[in-house]
N, C-alpha and C positions, 0 to 999 in steps of 0.2 A: 428877228431871225438870227442876227449876228450874236445877240446875247444868248439865244438858245444853243447855237453851235459852240459857243465858248464854254457853256456849262457842260455840254455833252463831252467835249474834249477833256475837261477837267475831271469828269467822272472816270473816263477811260484811263487817264494817267494815274489817278488815285488808285484804281483797282490794280494796275500793274505794279505800282510801287508797294501796295499793301500786301501783295501776294507773299505768303510765307516762303522763306528760303527752301523749306522742305518741298513745297509745291513745285518750284522751279527744278529742284533736284530730281524729283520724280518724273517730271516731263522729259528732262534730258536723259535720264536713265532709260525711260521707256523707248525713246527714239533710238538710243544706242543699242539697247537689247535686241530690238527687232532687226536692225540693220546688220549687226554682227552675226546673229544667229542664222540669218538667211544665207550667210556665206559659209558657215561652218558645215563640215561634212560629218555625218553620224552614220553608224551602222545599226541603229535601232535605239531602244530605251527599255528600261526595266520598270515595272510597276509593282509596288508592295502595298497591298491593302489588307494584309493579314491582321487579325485582332491581336492584341498584346499576348504574347506567349503562344500564338497559333502556329500550327504546323504548316508545312508546304514550302514552296520556293517562290521567289520573285517571278513575275510573269513577263516574258519577253515577246509574246505573240500579239500584243495590241499593235495596231497599225498606225493609229494617229491619236494625238491628244490635243484638243483645241479648247480655247477659253481659259478660265481659271486666273485671270488677271486681278490685281488688286485695284480697287476703285475708292475714291473719296467722294462721298455724296455732299453736295453743296449745303452748307448751313444757311438758315434764314438770316439775311442781313437786316440790320436795324437802323432806323434813322437817328442821326446824331443831333447835337444841339444846333448844328448849322443847317438843319432841315434837309440835308442830303443823305442818301443811303450809302453807308460805307461798306467796303469789301468785307465779307464775312470771314470768320476764322475757319480753320479746317473742320469739316463736318465728320459724320460717322464714316468709318471705313467698312467696306464690305468686299467679299470675294465673289467674283463672277463664277457662274456655274462652269464646271469642267466636264468636257465630253470625251470619253474614251471610245474608240471604235476599232474593231478588229475581227478576224475570223473566229468562229465558234471552235473552242478546243475541248477535248474530253477532260483535260487536267485542270481547267479553270474553275475550281470549286468555290473560290473565295467570293465571287459575285453572288452566287446562289445562296451561300451560307449567310452573307451579309443581309440580303433581302429577307430571308427567312427570319433572321433575328429581329429586324425591324417590324415585319408584318405580324410577328407573334408577340411583339411588345417586350422583348427581352432588354431590360434596362433602356438606355437611350438610343442604342444602336449606332453610336458614334465611334469612329476610329480614324486613325491617321492614314493618309494615302501619300506615298512618296514616289515621285517620278525621277529616275536617274538616266540622263542621256548617255549613250555609249559612243565615244568618239571613234573616229576612223582607225586610230591606233590601238583601240581596245580599252583605253583608259576611261574613267568615269568623268562626265562633265558636271556642271553644277546641279546638284539634286534640289528638288523643289518639293516641300512637304506641305500638304493640306491638313490643317488641324481640326479635329472634331468634325469630320465630314459625315454626311448622311447621303444615302442614295435617294434621288428624287425622280428618276425615270429610267426604265429599261425598255429598249427597243428589241423586240423578239426577232429572231431570224424568220424570214418568210420562206416556207418550204413549198416546192412545186415539183411534182414527179416528172414534168416535161423539161426540167432544167437540171444542169449539172454544175459542179464547181463548189468552191468553199462557201459556206453559209456565214453570214455576218451578224454581229450583235453590237449594240451600243449601250453604254452606261453613262448616266449623267449624275454628278454629285454636286452637293452644296456644302461648302466648308465654312467654319466660323473664322478661320484665319489661315495665313499661308506665310511661309518663310523659305528662303533659299540658303544654301551653304555659303554663297558669296555676298549675300545681303542685297541683291538686286530686287527691285519692287515689281517687276513685271516678267512674264514668261512668254517666250515666243512659242508658236505651235510646234509640236514634235511630230516628225514623220521620219521613219526609217528610210535609208537610201534604197532598200529593196524590200518589197512587200513579202510577207511570209508565204512560202510555197504551199499550195494545197496538197502536194504529194506527201507531206509529212504525215505520219500515222496519227499524230495528236490532233490535227486539224480535221474537222468533220465536214464532209461534203453533203450532197443533197439526198442521201439515203435516209429515210425516216419511216416511222410507223405511228398510226393513230389508234389508241385503244379506247374502249368505251362503247363500241358498236359491234355488231355481228361481223364475222369474217367475210360476209359477202359485200360489204361496203367497200367500194374501190375508190379510196380517197385520192383525188387529183392534187389538191393543194389545201393549205390552211394558213390563213392570215390572221394575225392577232393584234388587237390594239395595244399601244404602249401601256405598260404598267406605270402609273404615276403616283408618287407619294409627295404631296405638296410640302414645300419647306415653309413652316410657320414661323414668323418672326417672334422671338422671345425677349429681345432687348434691343432698344434703340438708344445708343449712347449719344449724348450731346457734348462729350468732352474729347472727341477724337478716338473713341474706342471702336471695337469691331461690332458689327451687327451679328447677332447670334440666331440660331435656328433650331427647331425641333421638328420631327416628322409629324405630318398631319394625317388625316384619314385617307387610306389608300383608295385609288380609283382604278378598278380592274377593267372596266370597259367590256368589250365583247370580242368574239372571234367568228370568222366566216369559213365554213368548210365547203369545198366543192368536190363532188364525187361523180365518177363516170356512171352512166346508166347501167343498171344490173337488174337481176330478178328480185332484189330485195326492195321492200317498201318501208324499211325501218325508219328512215328519216321522216318520211311523210306521216307515218303513224304516230311517231313521237310528237310532232308538231300538232297533229289533230287532237291527240289526247290532252295536251296543254291548252289548246284553244277551247276545248270542251270543259275546262275548269279543273282538270286533274293536275295536281302538283307533282309532276314527274321530273324531278331533278336527276341529273346524271353527273358522274365524274368522268372527265375526258382527259386523256394524257397524250402528249406529243413526245415521242421518243426519237432522238437523233442517233443514228446507228454508226458504229465503226465500220471499217472496211471488212472486218471479219464477221459482221452481223451482230456483235454485242452492243449493249447499250453504252453510248458515249455521253449523252446528256438527256435528262428527263424533266419535263414540265408537267405538273399535275394541276388541272383546272377543276376546282371543286364546285359542286352545286350549280351546274350549268342548266340554263333553261332556254328553249328555243324561242326566238322573237320574230323570225321571218323565214319563209320557205318559198323557194322558187323551183318548180319542177323542171324548168328548162324549156327550150324550144321544141317544137314538133315539126315533122315534115322533112322533105329532102334537104340535105345540107345542114341540118340542125346539129348543134354541138353534142347533144346527148349528155349534158351535165346538169345535175340538180345541185341547188345551193341552199345551205342551212346556216342561219346566223344565230348565235347563242350568246346570252349574257353570262358573265363569269361571276361566280359568288366569291371565290378567293383563289389564291395561287400558291402553290408550293414548288420550290426548286429542289430537284433531287439529282 
């Protein structure tokens, strides 16, 4: 037993001594970054995800940015001539997924354009994403740039006629690399001191319209599965390089529409036709409206097919709401 404990202690000491200096430096920088960033006061941050030469401005309406840290995957250790496994050298570096969340705005076209480019197979769809904190005095903090990033998930706003207030969306990206202006190796979560106010004309609230059905359909709500584009590994380096990715096959999922009872039987008839073997696909659009009634954001869901229908409850106290679930063939952002 004593011999076993002695060997175990030796292994622990060997691992600590053998740890590369860069590993200790990264651990210390990570601790320092998170402790100092939590005390810093910011009034927001800017996000630039425009393609090279693209028009538009940096986006200051995102409410939070989380994740996106640099990581070192452990390399496989090998047994030495002394029959003990020695501490491995630095393994492949990878970038953690970065999640941006904020209110839906009419001017945020870069997200939709980026997804359209990837979904339509335009080149690699990769671009740089730069986050720049805005300090309390208005000066820029340490900018953090994610290199060769691709969008891997989009969380749609959930619309409901019975609710009011700003609608929210989320974007998740996967990058091949990351770097900061100061050379730090990790990034603390970014959150503005004050959330964007829903009263601004650019932020879209709960007003919406659903196209693709007759005007007698009284849509109560529409919930949509996340759009997922898996990040497929394209290179695994064993010399301390970065793990790289490319977009995989998109997963569109389905969406569920709830409509208040009316004289229209359109939803039930469409489901019945498909159940009887007819290939009745439809294009359905969700339009988020500005306060003046104009279109602020539009999502087009192509080649939709009904997969489930619920006529709702009957009798006293029933909700009077019918529910239709549809599979989505593809999606376009407009």
